[in-house]
N, C-alpha and C positions, 0 to 999 in steps of 0.2 A: 250396394256398398260395401257391405261386410266381405262379399267376395273378391271385390276390387282389392281392399286393404290386406285382405290375407296373401295375396300374391306378391305384394311389396316386401323389399327387405332393408331394414335400416343401415343406413350408412352415417358415418360423423360428417363426411366431408361431401359436397357436390362434386359433379365430375370436372368442373372446372378448377377448384381447389384442389383435387386430387393432382389433377394434370400439372398445376403450378407446383406442388411439393414434389412431384416425380421429377421436373425439370430443374429444381433447386439442388436437389439431392445427386442429380446427373450430373450438376455444374461444379458442385463441392467435388466430386469425385473427379472430375477432369483436373481442376486446379491441384488438387492433391497429387494426381499422376505427374502433372506436368512441371510441379514444384521439386517431386522426387526426382524426376529425370534430369530436370535442370542443376539440381546441386551436384548430382553424379557422387553420390555418397561413398561409392567404391568400397563396400563392406564385402570383404574378402576372408575376415578370419572369425567369423561368427562361431566357431566351433570352438576357439581357444578363450572365450569371452567368461563361460563360467569357470574355466580353470585358473583365469586371472583373478576373477572374481573370491575365489576359495583361497587364494594365494594370498590375497590382500589381506582378507579376513583372519587369516592365520596368524600374519604378522601384527596384526592390530590385537590379537588376543593372547593374555589377558590385558586389561588396560593398565596403565602405569599410575596405580592410586597414590604412590609416593609424589607425583606431579602436581598434585590437587593444590597444594598450598602456593604453588606459582602462578596460578591463574586465578586466584580469588580477587588481587587487586586489579587485572584487566577485566575480569569478570565485573566487578562494581563500577569501572570506568564505562563499561559498555553500556549499562543500565543508566549511567549518568547522562551519557550521550544522547540514548533516546529519549530520556524527561526532557533535556534542555533543548534538544531538537524540537521536541513535540510542543512544547511551550513556545518557543520563538516562531513556530509554525502558527499557531494558534493566534499570537497577537499579529501576525502579517496578515492572517486569512482573513478576519473579520472586515477590515477595510476594503480587502480584494473581494470579498463577497459581495458587500454593498456595492461595489462598481459593476460586477457582473451581474447583479440581480436587475430586472428590467424596472420594477418598481421604485428603486432606491437609487438607481444611477442618477446622478445630476444631468447628463447628457449623451448623445450619441457616441461621442469622442470617448468619454469616461468609460463607456459600457463596452467599448471593442478594447480600450486600454484594460479592463478587469479580465475579458475574455482572452487577450493576448497574453498575460501574466499566467493565467490560470494554464493556458494550452504549453507555454514555454516551460513552466514548471513540471508538468506531467509528461511532456515529451522527453526530458533528460533524466536518464537514471541514475539512482543515487550513487552509483560506484563513478560515473563521469562528473556529477556535482563533487564528489570527493577529491577527485583528480583535480579538479579547478582549484579547490580550496584549499590543498595542500600545496599547491604552487602558491597562492596568496598569501597563507598565513604559517605555511611551513607544515613538517609532520606533528600531528599529535591529535588530541581529543577536540581540540576546537574545531580543526577544518570538520571533523567527522559531524559534530553536532549542528554546524552551520549548514552542511551539506543535507543533514537531514531535516532541517527546517525548510530550505530552498526547494526539496523534493516534496514536502509534505503540504507546502502552501498551495499547490495546484488542486491536491484532493480536497483539502478541506475547502478551499474557497468555491471550487465546483459544487460542491455536496452542499454546502450552508447557503449559498446562493441560491441555489434550487429551492430550498426550504423556506428562505426568504421570499421568493416569488410565491409562495403559497398562503402567506400570512393573511390575515384579515385585516386588509388596509384601513377599515372603518376605524380600528382601535388607534391607530396611528393618527388618522386625520382627528379623532376626538382628544389625543393628546396634546397636538399641535393647535388645535382651538382652543385648548384652555391656557394659551399662550406659553407653551414649553418651548425652550431653546432646541436647536438641532441635537445637542448631546442628550438632553432630556428626552426627546422623542426616540433616540435610540436606546436608550437605558429603560425607558418605561413604555416604549410604544412596540418595539421590535424585538429586542432582547429576550423579555418574557415569553415572547411567543415561540422563540426558536430555542429556547435554553435547552430543552429535553434533546434536540437533535444535537444541540452544540457539545454537550457533555457527552453523549453517545459516540459522535464522531470522533472526537478528541482522544476518548479511550480507545476506539478502536484504530485508530490512527496509530495511538503510543504501542499497541500490540504489534502493528505492522513494523514499526520503527524499531522493536526490539530486535526483530529478526533480521531488519536490514544492516543493524549495527554491528551485529557479529561478525560480518564480513568486511566491514569498512578497512580494516587493519590491513588487509590485503594491499592497498594503495598507500599506506601510512597514516591512516586517519584515526589511528588508536583503538582501544579496544582490546577484546580478546581474540580478534581476527589476528593481531600482530603474532601472538603466540602461536596461533594455528598456522599462520602462514611460515614461521621459523621452524615448526616442529614437521611441517610437511616437506620443507628443503632439506631438513636433516635426516629424512626417511626415519624419522622417530615416530613408527606407527602406534606404538603403545600408547605414546604421549597424545597422539591425534586422538586414538579412541577415547581419551579421557576426555579431551576439549570437546569432542562432539558429544559425548554424554551429558557434559554439564550444559552446554548450549541448549540441548533437547530438554533438559529439566528447566531451564530459564523459560524457553519459549512455553512449554507446557504450563508453567506457573503464569506468565504473562496472560495467556490465553483464558486462563480459569478466573483471572483478576478482571481481565476484559469482560467476560461472559457475565461475571457478578454485578460489575458495575453498571453494565447495559440495563440488566433487570432493575436494578436500584432505580433508574431514571424513568422507567416505562410508565 
């Protein structure tokens, strides 16, 4: 027995799984090659790319620090757009999540309605939502906040719905058996179980929305993106560099706040 074992070599996967992984990798390479050929990228000036990048960076340096006071107000507006959009999405996402969760939805029709809302929200990019609401509300931060909210509903509704499906439904039945109303069942049977996930997802989505809101100005939805769009159109590259540095600082700060808040709710 010892001699037989000594002739064997350990392998992580058996022959069938290795073959399946090989076929999957080969298929991925074929799809990549076919996509590359279909798109016909036509890259013919690869050698000029480093020169163009160096030229652009030269024109952006040094950043125009005197331009900073002009972007303070748009920057504050950007943060407000992200905050209001996230708050609006949270209000809308809770009922959507209850509809999209199998254990809380009233019937099959409402279940698929919740799934439809989640899918539509997540399928449309924030910029597209912003274009739609700029037409509805006109240019300004309101369109941006509503666009952020509609884009975030699908994200929060989907993940929160999955969290609701994992709750201990015995606790919900106990609250209901005590004579609680539907609202009380929600407040005392469901919300306490998903509260950590709700807070964590909201903070994480706010972090994403801060980044998204920085470019909404390109379509007239307010925020610092308006200043960035104007600076690019005017070829004011030093001002562009200043705006990009400020956006980077805001994103880093939001990431730090988000990480700290998620640690607190664990």
